[in-house]
N, CA, C, O and the ligand as a Tripos MOL2 file, in Angstrom:
@<TRIPOS>MOLECULE
protein
  293   291    74     0     0
PROTEIN
NO_CHARGES

@<TRIPOS>ATOM
      1 N          10.7690    3.5180   33.1250 N.3       1 MET1
      2 CA         10.6380    2.2620   33.8570 C.3       1 MET1
      3 C          12.0240    1.6910   34.1360 C.2       1 MET1
      4 O          12.7490    1.3450   33.2030 O.2       1 MET1
      5 N          12.3900    1.5920   35.3810 N.am      2 THR2
      6 CA         13.6800    1.0200   35.7150 C.3       2 THR2
      7 C          13.4990   -0.1940   36.6060 C.2       2 THR2
      8 O          12.5750   -0.2600   37.4160 O.2       2 THR2
      9 N          14.3890   -1.1410   36.4420 N.am      3 SER3
     10 CA         14.3250   -2.3620   37.2390 C.3       3 SER3
     11 C          15.1630   -2.2140   38.4900 C.2       3 SER3
     12 O          16.3030   -1.7530   38.4330 O.2       3 SER3
     13 N          14.6050   -2.5980   39.6090 N.am      4 LYS4
     14 CA         15.3620   -2.5930   40.8500 C.3       4 LYS4
     15 C          15.5060   -4.0130   41.3840 C.2       4 LYS4
     16 O          15.8720   -4.2210   42.5410 O.2       4 LYS4
     17 N          15.2190   -4.9700   40.5390 N.am      5 THR5
     18 CA         15.2060   -6.3600   40.9810 C.3       5 THR5
     19 C          16.5680   -7.0100   40.8380 C.2       5 THR5
     20 O          16.7840   -8.1040   41.3580 O.2       5 THR5
     21 N          17.4980   -6.3560   40.1370 N.am      6 GLY6
     22 CA         18.8090   -6.9470   39.9400 C.3       6 GLY6
     23 C          18.8630   -7.9210   38.7900 C.2       6 GLY6
     24 O          19.9030   -8.5280   38.5350 O.2       6 GLY6
     25 N          17.7580   -8.0770   38.0950 N.am      7 ILE7
     26 CA         17.7710   -8.8790   36.8680 C.3       7 ILE7
     27 C          17.2480   -8.0270   35.7250 C.2       7 ILE7
     28 O          16.6000   -6.9980   35.9160 O.2       7 ILE7
     29 N          17.5620   -8.5080   34.5220 N.am      8 CYS8
     30 CA         17.1330   -7.7840   33.3250 C.3       8 CYS8
     31 C          15.6150   -7.6860   33.2810 C.2       8 CYS8
     32 O          15.0550   -6.5960   33.1700 O.2       8 CYS8
     33 N          14.9530   -8.8420   33.3700 N.am      9 GLY9
     34 CA         13.4880   -8.8470   33.4190 C.3       9 GLY9
     35 C          12.8100   -8.7030   32.0770 C.2       9 GLY9
     36 O          11.5810   -8.6530   32.0140 O.2       9 GLY9
     37 N          13.5850   -8.6340   30.9880 N.am     10 ALA10
     38 CA         12.9700   -8.5400   29.6710 C.3      10 ALA10
     39 C          12.2040   -9.8230   29.3780 C.2      10 ALA10
     40 O          12.6190  -10.9110   29.7770 O.2      10 ALA10
     41 N          11.0930   -9.6870   28.6850 N.am     11 LYS11
     42 CA         10.3170  -10.8680   28.3390 C.3      11 LYS11
     43 C          11.0180  -11.6510   27.2280 C.2      11 LYS11
     44 O          11.4540  -11.0760   26.2310 O.2      11 LYS11
     45 N          11.1170  -12.9410   27.4100 N.am     12 THR12
     46 CA         11.6790  -13.8080   26.3950 C.3      12 THR12
     47 C          10.6800  -14.9100   26.1010 C.2      12 THR12
     48 O           9.6520  -15.0240   26.7680 O.2      12 THR12
     49 N          10.9860  -15.7180   25.1020 N.am     13 LYS13
     50 CA         10.0420  -16.7770   24.7710 C.3      13 LYS13
     51 C           9.9470  -17.8040   25.8850 C.2      13 LYS13
     52 O           8.9770  -18.5580   25.9600 O.2      13 LYS13
     53 N          10.9540  -17.8360   26.7530 N.am     14 ASP14
     54 CA         10.9340  -18.7900   27.8550 C.3      14 ASP14
     55 C          10.4600  -18.1680   29.1610 C.2      14 ASP14
     56 O          10.4140  -18.8500   30.1850 O.2      14 ASP14
     57 N          10.1110  -16.9000   29.1430 N.am     15 GLY15
     58 CA          9.6390  -16.2480   30.3680 C.3      15 GLY15
     59 C          10.2980  -14.9030   30.5420 C.2      15 GLY15
     60 O          10.0570  -13.9690   29.7760 O.2      15 GLY15
     61 N          11.1360  -14.8160   31.5620 N.am     16 VAL16
     62 CA         11.7690  -13.5440   31.8830 C.3      16 VAL16
     63 C          13.2780  -13.7220   31.8870 C.2      16 VAL16
     64 O          13.7940  -14.7130   32.4030 O.2      16 VAL16
     65 N          13.9800  -12.7620   31.3120 N.am     17 CYS17
     66 CA         15.4410  -12.8190   31.2670 C.3      17 CYS17
     67 C          16.0240  -12.6260   32.6620 C.2      17 CYS17
     68 O          15.7080  -11.6530   33.3470 O.2      17 CYS17
     69 N          16.8710  -13.5540   33.0750 N.am     18 MET18
     70 CA         17.4450  -13.5030   34.4240 C.3      18 MET18
     71 C          18.8660  -12.9500   34.4220 C.2      18 MET18
     72 O          19.5400  -12.9800   35.4510 O.2      18 MET18
     73 N          19.3280  -12.4470   33.2840 N.am     19 ASN19
     74 CA         20.6730  -11.8890   33.2320 C.3      19 ASN19
     75 C          20.7650  -10.6260   34.0820 C.2      19 ASN19
     76 O          19.7730   -9.9290   34.2940 O.2      19 ASN19
     77 N          21.9740  -10.3460   34.5660 N.am     20 ALA20
     78 CA         22.1880   -9.0990   35.3020 C.3      20 ALA20
     79 C          22.1730   -7.9360   34.3250 C.2      20 ALA20
     80 O          22.7260   -8.0430   33.2300 O.2      20 ALA20
     81 N          21.5480   -6.8260   34.7050 N.am     21 PRO21
     82 CA         21.5230   -5.6580   33.8240 C.3      21 PRO21
     83 C          22.9160   -5.0460   33.6620 C.2      21 PRO21
     84 O          23.7780   -5.2000   34.5270 O.2      21 PRO21
     85 N          23.1190   -4.3630   32.5590 N.am     22 VAL22
     86 CA         24.3230   -3.5540   32.4020 C.3      22 VAL22
     87 C          24.3070   -2.4930   33.4880 C.2      22 VAL22
     88 O          23.2540   -1.9470   33.8140 O.2      22 VAL22
     89 N          25.4800   -2.2000   34.0510 N.am     23 GLN23
     90 CA         25.5460   -1.2380   35.1540 C.3      23 GLN23
     91 C          24.9110    0.0960   34.7770 C.2      23 GLN23
     92 O          25.2460    0.6790   33.7460 O.2      23 GLN23
     93 N          24.0140    0.5670   35.5970 N.am     24 GLY24
     94 CA         23.3460    1.8350   35.3520 C.3      24 GLY24
     95 C          22.1630    1.7370   34.4030 C.2      24 GLY24
     96 O          21.5090    2.7360   34.1010 O.2      24 GLY24
     97 N          21.8920    0.5140   33.9340 N.am     25 LYS25
     98 CA         20.7900    0.3170   33.0010 C.3      25 LYS25
     99 C          19.8100   -0.6920   33.5800 C.2      25 LYS25
    100 O          20.1090   -1.3980   34.5430 O.2      25 LYS25
    101 N          18.6400   -0.7410   32.9710 N.am     26 ALA26
    102 CA         17.6060   -1.6560   33.4670 C.3      26 ALA26
    103 C          17.6580   -3.0050   32.7640 C.2      26 ALA26
    104 O          17.0380   -3.9700   33.2080 O.2      26 ALA26
    105 N          18.4040   -3.0640   31.6620 N.am     27 ARG27
    106 CA         18.3760   -4.2750   30.8520 C.3      27 ARG27
    107 C          19.7810   -4.8450   30.6770 C.2      27 ARG27
    108 O          20.7680   -4.1110   30.7250 O.2      27 ARG27
    109 N          19.8640   -6.1600   30.4730 N.am     28 CYS28
    110 CA         21.1390   -6.8020   30.2050 C.3      28 CYS28
    111 C          21.6240   -6.4410   28.7950 C.2      28 CYS28
    112 O          20.9150   -5.7860   28.0310 O.2      28 CYS28
    113 N          22.8400   -6.8770   28.4680 N.am     29 ARG29
    114 CA         23.4210   -6.4990   27.1850 C.3      29 ARG29
    115 C          22.6540   -7.0900   26.0080 C.2      29 ARG29
    116 O          22.7140   -6.5630   24.8970 O.2      29 ARG29
    117 N          21.9470   -8.1660   26.2470 N.am     30 LEU30
    118 CA         21.1730   -8.7740   25.1590 C.3      30 LEU30
    119 C          19.8720   -8.0310   24.8960 C.2      30 LEU30
    120 O          19.2780   -8.1600   23.8260 O.2      30 LEU30
    121 N          19.4350   -7.2560   25.8750 N.am     31 HIS31
    122 CA         18.1130   -6.6430   25.7510 C.3      31 HIS31
    123 C          18.1610   -5.1270   25.8040 C.2      31 HIS31
    124 O          17.3160   -4.4890   26.4330 O.2      31 HIS31
    125 N          19.1450   -4.5650   25.1470 N.am     32 GLY32
    126 CA         19.1440   -3.1170   24.9740 C.3      32 GLY32
    127 C          19.9830   -2.3600   25.9790 C.2      32 GLY32
    128 O          20.0350   -1.1310   25.9360 O.2      32 GLY32
    129 N          20.6590   -3.0830   26.9050 N.am     33 GLY33
    130 CA         21.4840   -2.3970   27.8830 C.3      33 GLY33
    131 C          22.6070   -1.6100   27.2510 C.2      33 GLY33
    132 O          23.0380   -0.5860   27.7800 O.2      33 GLY33
    133 N          23.0830   -2.0970   26.1070 N.am     34 LEU34
    134 CA         24.1840   -1.4180   25.4280 C.3      34 LEU34
    135 C          23.6980   -0.5360   24.2890 C.2      34 LEU34
    136 O          24.4920    0.1550   23.6510 O.2      34 LEU34
    137 N          22.4020   -0.5580   24.0360 N.am     35 SER35
    138 CA         21.8700    0.1960   22.9160 C.3      35 SER35
    139 C          21.9740    1.6890   23.1650 C.2      35 SER35
    140 O          21.7670    2.1590   24.2830 O.2      35 SER35
    141 N          22.2910    2.4200   22.1300 N.am     36 THR36
    142 CA         22.3260    3.8710   22.2440 C.3      36 THR36
    143 C          21.1560    4.4970   21.5060 C.2      36 THR36
    144 O          21.0580    5.7200   21.4070 O.2      36 THR36
    145 N          20.2610    3.6500   20.9840 N.am     37 GLY37
    146 CA         19.1410    4.1540   20.1980 C.3      37 GLY37
    147 C          18.0260    4.7030   21.0730 C.2      37 GLY37
    148 O          17.9640    4.4280   22.2710 O.2      37 GLY37
    149 N          17.1540    5.4780   20.4610 N.am     38 ALA38
    150 CA         15.9270    5.9530   21.0880 C.3      38 ALA38
    151 C          16.1900    6.6760   22.4010 C.2      38 ALA38
    152 O          15.6020    6.3390   23.4290 O.2      38 ALA38
    153 N          17.0660    7.6600   22.3670 N.am     39 LYS39
    154 CA         17.3450    8.4470   23.5650 C.3      39 LYS39
    155 C          16.4170    9.6600   23.6630 C.2      39 LYS39
    156 O          16.1490   10.1560   24.7570 O.2      39 LYS39
    157 N          15.9380   10.1260   22.5310 N.am     40 THR40
    158 CA         15.1120   11.3270   22.5400 C.3      40 THR40
    159 C          13.6670   10.9780   22.8730 C.2      40 THR40
    160 O          13.2220    9.8640   22.5960 O.2      40 THR40
    161 N          12.9290   11.9130   23.4620 N.am     41 PRO41
    162 CA         11.5060   11.6770   23.7430 C.3      41 PRO41
    163 C          10.7470   11.2940   22.4760 C.2      41 PRO41
    164 O           9.8800   10.4210   22.4990 O.2      41 PRO41
    165 N          11.0810   11.9510   21.3850 N.am     42 GLU42
    166 CA         10.4040   11.6670   20.1170 C.3      42 GLU42
    167 C          10.6500   10.2230   19.6870 C.2      42 GLU42
    168 O           9.7240    9.5170   19.2880 O.2      42 GLU42
    169 N          11.9040    9.7980   19.7720 N.am     43 GLY43
    170 CA         12.2340    8.4290   19.3830 C.3      43 GLY43
    171 C          11.5570    7.4100   20.2800 C.2      43 GLY43
    172 O          11.0540    6.3900   19.8090 O.2      43 GLY43
    173 N          11.5480    7.6910   21.5700 N.am     44 ARG44
    174 CA         10.9160    6.7650   22.5170 C.3      44 ARG44
    175 C           9.4140    6.7030   22.2860 C.2      44 ARG44
    176 O           8.8100    5.6350   22.3760 O.2      44 ARG44
    177 N           8.8200    7.8380   21.9920 N.am     45 ARG45
    178 CA          7.3790    7.8810   21.7570 C.3      45 ARG45
    179 C           7.0350    7.0660   20.5110 C.2      45 ARG45
    180 O           6.0400    6.3420   20.4740 O.2      45 ARG45
    181 N           7.8950    7.2060   19.4810 N.am     46 ARG46
    182 CA          7.6390    6.4950   18.2330 C.3      46 ARG46
    183 C           7.6740    4.9800   18.4690 C.2      46 ARG46
    184 O           6.8250    4.2430   17.9680 O.2      46 ARG46
    185 N           8.6600    4.5340   19.2320 N.am     47 ILE47
    186 CA          8.7560    3.1040   19.5240 C.3      47 ILE47
    187 C           7.5690    2.6450   20.3490 C.2      47 ILE47
    188 O           7.0040    1.5780   20.1090 O.2      47 ILE47
    189 N           7.1960    3.4650   21.3260 N.am     48 SER48
    190 CA          6.0460    3.1360   22.1680 C.3      48 SER48
    191 C           4.7840    3.0080   21.3320 C.2      48 SER48
    192 O           4.0000    2.0760   21.5140 O.2      48 SER48
    193 N           4.5960    3.9320   20.4300 N.am     49 GLU49
    194 CA          3.4020    3.8820   19.5820 C.3      49 GLU49
    195 C           3.4200    2.6590   18.6850 C.2      49 GLU49
    196 O           2.3850    2.0340   18.4530 O.2      49 GLU49
    197 N           4.5970    2.3200   18.1810 N.am     50 ALA50
    198 CA          4.7120    1.1290   17.3370 C.3      50 ALA50
    199 C           4.3610   -0.1160   18.1360 C.2      50 ALA50
    200 O           3.6850   -1.0130   17.6330 O.2      50 ALA50
    201 N           4.8220   -0.1720   19.3860 N.am     51 ASN51
    202 CA          4.5060   -1.3190   20.2350 C.3      51 ASN51
    203 C           3.0160   -1.3910   20.5190 C.2      51 ASN51
    204 O           2.4220   -2.4680   20.4580 O.2      51 ASN51
    205 N           2.4150   -0.2600   20.8260 N.am     52 VAL52
    206 CA          0.9800   -0.2240   21.1070 C.3      52 VAL52
    207 C           0.2010   -0.7000   19.8880 C.2      52 VAL52
    208 O          -0.7420   -1.4820   20.0110 O.2      52 VAL52
    209 N           0.5980   -0.2280   18.7180 N.am     53 ALA53
    210 CA         -0.0920   -0.6230   17.4960 C.3      53 ALA53
    211 C           0.0540   -2.1140   17.2570 C.2      53 ALA53
    212 O          -0.8990   -2.7790   16.8510 O.2      53 ALA53
    213 N           1.2480   -2.6400   17.5090 N.am     54 ALA54
    214 CA          1.4750   -4.0730   17.3110 C.3      54 ALA54
    215 C           0.6180   -4.8850   18.2660 C.2      54 ALA54
    216 O           0.0440   -5.9020   17.8780 O.2      54 ALA54
    217 N           0.5310   -4.4440   19.5050 N.am     55 TRP55
    218 CA         -0.2930   -5.1680   20.4840 C.3      55 TRP55
    219 C          -1.7670   -5.0560   20.1410 C.2      55 TRP55
    220 O          -2.5070   -6.0300   20.2790 O.2      55 TRP55
    221 N          -2.2010   -3.9040   19.7030 N.am     56 ALA56
    222 CA         -3.6040   -3.7180   19.3440 C.3      56 ALA56
    223 C          -3.9740   -4.6590   18.2040 C.2      56 ALA56
    224 O          -5.0420   -5.2710   18.2160 O.2      56 ALA56
    225 N          -3.0960   -4.7690   17.2300 N.am     57 GLU57
    226 CA         -3.3400   -5.6570   16.1010 C.3      57 GLU57
    227 C          -3.3770   -7.1030   16.5760 C.2      57 GLU57
    228 O          -4.2410   -7.8760   16.1620 O.2      57 GLU57
    229 N          -2.4410   -7.4660   17.4440 N.am     58 ARG58
    230 CA         -2.3970   -8.8430   17.9460 C.3      58 ARG58
    231 C          -3.6740   -9.1680   18.7290 C.2      58 ARG58
    232 O          -4.2660  -10.2330   18.5570 O.2      58 ARG58
    233 N          -4.0850   -8.2310   19.5910 N.am     59 ASN59
    234 CA         -5.2980   -8.4510   20.3750 C.3      59 ASN59
    235 C          -6.5170   -8.5660   19.4800 C.2      59 ASN59
    236 O          -7.4210   -9.3620   19.7330 O.2      59 ASN59
    237 N          -6.5280   -7.7490   18.4180 N.am     60 ARG60
    238 CA         -7.6550   -7.7940   17.4920 C.3      60 ARG60
    239 C          -7.7420   -9.1840   16.8530 C.2      60 ARG60
    240 O          -8.8300   -9.7460   16.7270 O.2      60 ARG60
    241 N          -6.6030   -9.7270   16.4560 N.am     61 LEU61
    242 CA         -6.5870  -11.0490   15.8250 C.3      61 LEU61
    243 C          -6.9840  -12.1300   16.8280 C.2      61 LEU61
    244 O          -7.6830  -13.0810   16.4770 O.2      61 LEU61
    245 N          -6.5370  -11.9830   18.0820 N.am     62 ILE62
    246 CA         -6.9050  -12.9630   19.1090 C.3      62 ILE62
    247 C          -8.4140  -12.9340   19.3370 C.2      62 ILE62
    248 O          -9.0560  -13.9820   19.4200 O.2      62 ILE62
    249 N          -8.9760  -11.7300   19.4370 N.am     63 GLU63
    250 CA        -10.4200  -11.5950   19.6180 C.3      63 GLU63
    251 C         -11.1670  -12.2140   18.4430 C.2      63 GLU63
    252 O         -12.1810  -12.8900   18.6220 O.2      63 GLU63
    253 N         -10.6540  -11.9750   17.2460 N.am     64 LEU64
    254 CA        -11.2770  -12.5230   16.0420 C.3      64 LEU64
    255 C         -11.2560  -14.0470   16.0880 C.2      64 LEU64
    256 O         -12.2610  -14.6980   15.8020 O.2      64 LEU64
    257 N         -10.1080  -14.6090   16.4490 N.am     65 ALA65
    258 CA         -9.9850  -16.0670   16.5320 C.3      65 ALA65
    259 C         -10.9500  -16.6110   17.5750 C.2      65 ALA65
    260 O         -11.5760  -17.6510   17.3700 O.2      65 ALA65
    261 N         -11.0680  -15.8980   18.7010 N.am     66 ARG66
    262 CA        -11.9740  -16.3400   19.7630 C.3      66 ARG66
    263 C         -13.4210  -16.3530   19.2930 C.2      66 ARG66
    264 O         -14.1570  -17.3100   19.5320 O.2      66 ARG66
    265 N         -13.8160  -15.2850   18.6250 N.am     67 SER67
    266 CA        -15.2030  -15.1890   18.1960 C.3      67 SER67
    267 C         -15.5030  -16.2540   17.1390 C.2      67 SER67
    268 O         -16.6130  -16.7840   17.0850 O.2      67 SER67
    269 N         -14.5230  -16.5640   16.3070 N.am     68 LEU68
    270 CA        -14.7140  -17.6190   15.3120 C.3      68 LEU68
    271 C         -14.8220  -18.9780   16.0060 C.2      68 LEU68
    272 O         -15.6120  -19.8320   15.6040 O.2      68 LEU68
    273 N         -14.0190  -19.1610   17.0480 N.am     69 GLU69
    274 CA        -14.0750  -20.4120   17.8060 C.3      69 GLU69
    275 C         -15.4580  -20.5950   18.4220 C.2      69 GLU69
    276 O         -16.0520  -21.6700   18.3510 O.2      69 GLU69
    277 N         -15.9500  -19.5250   19.0240 N.am     70 GLN70
    278 CA        -17.2530  -19.6060   19.6780 C.3      70 GLN70
    279 C         -18.3650  -19.8340   18.6560 C.2      70 GLN70
    280 O         -19.3270  -20.5560   18.9190 O.2      70 GLN70
    281 N         -18.2210  -19.2190   17.5070 N.am     71 ALA71
    282 CA        -19.2290  -19.3790   16.4700 C.3      71 ALA71
    283 C         -19.2530  -20.8130   15.9520 C.2      71 ALA71
    284 O         -20.2970  -21.3100   15.5290 O.2      71 ALA71
    285 N         -18.0970  -21.4760   15.9870 N.am     72 ALA72
    286 CA        -18.0020  -22.8280   15.4510 C.3      72 ALA72
    287 C         -18.5500  -23.8540   16.4220 C.2      72 ALA72
    288 O         -18.9500  -24.9410   16.0050 O.2      72 ALA72
    289 N         -18.5760  -23.5340   17.7120 N.am     73 SER73
    290 CA        -18.9990  -24.5290   18.6980 C.3      73 SER73
    291 C         -20.4550  -24.3400   19.1090 C.2      73 SER73
    292 O         -20.9680  -25.0970   19.9330 O.2      73 SER73
    293 ZN         18.0310   -9.5760   29.2670 Zn       74 ZN74
@<TRIPOS>BOND
     1     1     2 1
     2     2     3 1
     3     3     4 2
     4     3     5 am
     5     5     6 1
     6     6     7 1
     7     7     8 2
     8     7     9 am
     9     9    10 1
    10    10    11 1
    11    11    12 2
    12    11    13 am
    13    13    14 1
    14    14    15 1
    15    15    16 2
    16    15    17 am
    17    17    18 1
    18    18    19 1
    19    19    20 2
    20    19    21 am
    21    21    22 1
    22    22    23 1
    23    23    24 2
    24    23    25 am
    25    25    26 1
    26    26    27 1
    27    27    28 2
    28    27    29 am
    29    29    30 1
    30    30    31 1
    31    31    32 2
    32    31    33 am
    33    33    34 1
    34    34    35 1
    35    35    36 2
    36    35    37 am
    37    37    38 1
    38    38    39 1
    39    39    40 2
    40    39    41 am
    41    41    42 1
    42    42    43 1
    43    43    44 2
    44    43    45 am
    45    45    46 1
    46    46    47 1
    47    47    48 2
    48    47    49 am
    49    49    50 1
    50    50    51 1
    51    51    52 2
    52    51    53 am
    53    53    54 1
    54    54    55 1
    55    55    56 2
    56    55    57 am
    57    57    58 1
    58    58    59 1
    59    59    60 2
    60    59    61 am
    61    61    62 1
    62    62    63 1
    63    63    64 2
    64    63    65 am
    65    65    66 1
    66    66    67 1
    67    67    68 2
    68    67    69 am
    69    69    70 1
    70    70    71 1
    71    71    72 2
    72    71    73 am
    73    73    74 1
    74    74    75 1
    75    75    76 2
    76    75    77 am
    77    77    78 1
    78    78    79 1
    79    79    80 2
    80    79    81 am
    81    81    82 1
    82    82    83 1
    83    83    84 2
    84    83    85 am
    85    85    86 1
    86    86    87 1
    87    87    88 2
    88    87    89 am
    89    89    90 1
    90    90    91 1
    91    91    92 2
    92    91    93 am
    93    93    94 1
    94    94    95 1
    95    95    96 2
    96    95    97 am
    97    97    98 1
    98    98    99 1
    99    99   100 2
   100    99   101 am
   101   101   102 1
   102   102   103 1
   103   103   104 2
   104   103   105 am
   105   105   106 1
   106   106   107 1
   107   107   108 2
   108   107   109 am
   109   109   110 1
   110   110   111 1
   111   111   112 2
   112   111   113 am
   113   113   114 1
   114   114   115 1
   115   115   116 2
   116   115   117 am
   117   117   118 1
   118   118   119 1
   119   119   120 2
   120   119   121 am
   121   121   122 1
   122   122   123 1
   123   123   124 2
   124   123   125 am
   125   125   126 1
   126   126   127 1
   127   127   128 2
   128   127   129 am
   129   129   130 1
   130   130   131 1
   131   131   132 2
   132   131   133 am
   133   133   134 1
   134   134   135 1
   135   135   136 2
   136   135   137 am
   137   137   138 1
   138   138   139 1
   139   139   140 2
   140   139   141 am
   141   141   142 1
   142   142   143 1
   143   143   144 2
   144   143   145 am
   145   145   146 1
   146   146   147 1
   147   147   148 2
   148   147   149 am
   149   149   150 1
   150   150   151 1
   151   151   152 2
   152   151   153 am
   153   153   154 1
   154   154   155 1
   155   155   156 2
   156   155   157 am
   157   157   158 1
   158   158   159 1
   159   159   160 2
   160   159   161 am
   161   161   162 1
   162   162   163 1
   163   163   164 2
   164   163   165 am
   165   165   166 1
   166   166   167 1
   167   167   168 2
   168   167   169 am
   169   169   170 1
   170   170   171 1
   171   171   172 2
   172   171   173 am
   173   173   174 1
   174   174   175 1
   175   175   176 2
   176   175   177 am
   177   177   178 1
   178   178   179 1
   179   179   180 2
   180   179   181 am
   181   181   182 1
   182   182   183 1
   183   183   184 2
   184   183   185 am
   185   185   186 1
   186   186   187 1
   187   187   188 2
   188   187   189 am
   189   189   190 1
   190   190   191 1
   191   191   192 2
   192   191   193 am
   193   193   194 1
   194   194   195 1
   195   195   196 2
   196   195   197 am
   197   197   198 1
   198   198   199 1
   199   199   200 2
   200   199   201 am
   201   201   202 1
   202   202   203 1
   203   203   204 2
   204   203   205 am
   205   205   206 1
   206   206   207 1
   207   207   208 2
   208   207   209 am
   209   209   210 1
   210   210   211 1
   211   211   212 2
   212   211   213 am
   213   213   214 1
   214   214   215 1
   215   215   216 2
   216   215   217 am
   217   217   218 1
   218   218   219 1
   219   219   220 2
   220   219   221 am
   221   221   222 1
   222   222   223 1
   223   223   224 2
   224   223   225 am
   225   225   226 1
   226   226   227 1
   227   227   228 2
   228   227   229 am
   229   229   230 1
   230   230   231 1
   231   231   232 2
   232   231   233 am
   233   233   234 1
   234   234   235 1
   235   235   236 2
   236   235   237 am
   237   237   238 1
   238   238   239 1
   239   239   240 2
   240   239   241 am
   241   241   242 1
   242   242   243 1
   243   243   244 2
   244   243   245 am
   245   245   246 1
   246   246   247 1
   247   247   248 2
   248   247   249 am
   249   249   250 1
   250   250   251 1
   251   251   252 2
   252   251   253 am
   253   253   254 1
   254   254   255 1
   255   255   256 2
   256   255   257 am
   257   257   258 1
   258   258   259 1
   259   259   260 2
   260   259   261 am
   261   261   262 1
   262   262   263 1
   263   263   264 2
   264   263   265 am
   265   265   266 1
   266   266   267 1
   267   267   268 2
   268   267   269 am
   269   269   270 1
   270   270   271 1
   271   271   272 2
   272   271   273 am
   273   273   274 1
   274   274   275 1
   275   275   276 2
   276   275   277 am
   277   277   278 1
   278   278   279 1
   279   279   280 2
   280   279   281 am
   281   281   282 1
   282   282   283 1
   283   283   284 2
   284   283   285 am
   285   285   286 1
   286   286   287 1
   287   287   288 2
   288   287   289 am
   289   289   290 1
   290   290   291 1
   291   291   292 2
@<TRIPOS>SUBSTRUCTURE
     1 MET1         2 RESIDUE 1 A MET
     2 THR2         6 RESIDUE 1 A THR
     3 SER3        10 RESIDUE 1 A SER
     4 LYS4        14 RESIDUE 1 A LYS
     5 THR5        18 RESIDUE 1 A THR
     6 GLY6        22 RESIDUE 1 A GLY
     7 ILE7        26 RESIDUE 1 A ILE
     8 CYS8        30 RESIDUE 1 A CYS
     9 GLY9        34 RESIDUE 1 A GLY
    10 ALA10       38 RESIDUE 1 A ALA
    11 LYS11       42 RESIDUE 1 A LYS
    12 THR12       46 RESIDUE 1 A THR
    13 LYS13       50 RESIDUE 1 A LYS
    14 ASP14       54 RESIDUE 1 A ASP
    15 GLY15       58 RESIDUE 1 A GLY
    16 VAL16       62 RESIDUE 1 A VAL
    17 CYS17       66 RESIDUE 1 A CYS
    18 MET18       70 RESIDUE 1 A MET
    19 ASN19       74 RESIDUE 1 A ASN
    20 ALA20       78 RESIDUE 1 A ALA
    21 PRO21       82 RESIDUE 1 A PRO
    22 VAL22       86 RESIDUE 1 A VAL
    23 GLN23       90 RESIDUE 1 A GLN
    24 GLY24       94 RESIDUE 1 A GLY
    25 LYS25       98 RESIDUE 1 A LYS
    26 ALA26      102 RESIDUE 1 A ALA
    27 ARG27      106 RESIDUE 1 A ARG
    28 CYS28      110 RESIDUE 1 A CYS
    29 ARG29      114 RESIDUE 1 A ARG
    30 LEU30      118 RESIDUE 1 A LEU
    31 HIS31      122 RESIDUE 1 A HIS
    32 GLY32      126 RESIDUE 1 A GLY
    33 GLY33      130 RESIDUE 1 A GLY
    34 LEU34      134 RESIDUE 1 A LEU
    35 SER35      138 RESIDUE 1 A SER
    36 THR36      142 RESIDUE 1 A THR
    37 GLY37      146 RESIDUE 1 A GLY
    38 ALA38      150 RESIDUE 1 A ALA
    39 LYS39      154 RESIDUE 1 A LYS
    40 THR40      158 RESIDUE 1 A THR
    41 PRO41      162 RESIDUE 1 A PRO
    42 GLU42      166 RESIDUE 1 A GLU
    43 GLY43      170 RESIDUE 1 A GLY
    44 ARG44      174 RESIDUE 1 A ARG
    45 ARG45      178 RESIDUE 1 A ARG
    46 ARG46      182 RESIDUE 1 A ARG
    47 ILE47      186 RESIDUE 1 A ILE
    48 SER48      190 RESIDUE 1 A SER
    49 GLU49      194 RESIDUE 1 A GLU
    50 ALA50      198 RESIDUE 1 A ALA
    51 ASN51      202 RESIDUE 1 A ASN
    52 VAL52      206 RESIDUE 1 A VAL
    53 ALA53      210 RESIDUE 1 A ALA
    54 ALA54      214 RESIDUE 1 A ALA
    55 TRP55      218 RESIDUE 1 A TRP
    56 ALA56      222 RESIDUE 1 A ALA
    57 GLU57      226 RESIDUE 1 A GLU
    58 ARG58      230 RESIDUE 1 A ARG
    59 ASN59      234 RESIDUE 1 A ASN
    60 ARG60      238 RESIDUE 1 A ARG
    61 LEU61      242 RESIDUE 1 A LEU
    62 ILE62      246 RESIDUE 1 A ILE
    63 GLU63      250 RESIDUE 1 A GLU
    64 LEU64      254 RESIDUE 1 A LEU
    65 ALA65      258 RESIDUE 1 A ALA
    66 ARG66      262 RESIDUE 1 A ARG
    67 SER67      266 RESIDUE 1 A SER
    68 LEU68      270 RESIDUE 1 A LEU
    69 GLU69      274 RESIDUE 1 A GLU
    70 GLN70      278 RESIDUE 1 A GLN
    71 ALA71      282 RESIDUE 1 A ALA
    72 ALA72      286 RESIDUE 1 A ALA
    73 SER73      290 RESIDUE 1 A SER
    74 ZN74       293 GROUP 0 **** ****
């Protein structure tokens, strides 16, 4: 996934990062543009899986909270 918008575009607590990406990279220096980690397919896959698992857990908790809310009303 590469950005062609000319901005970093990383998600932040305030929305989207508007910093310019590091040259040749999709992200600004604050969001991994200078990082040398996770270059291998294996490393990238591991991070991707960790992110998916984190989101799945978060969604599960949100669904749980929703169902409890509905049960209470
Ligand atoms: Zn950024």
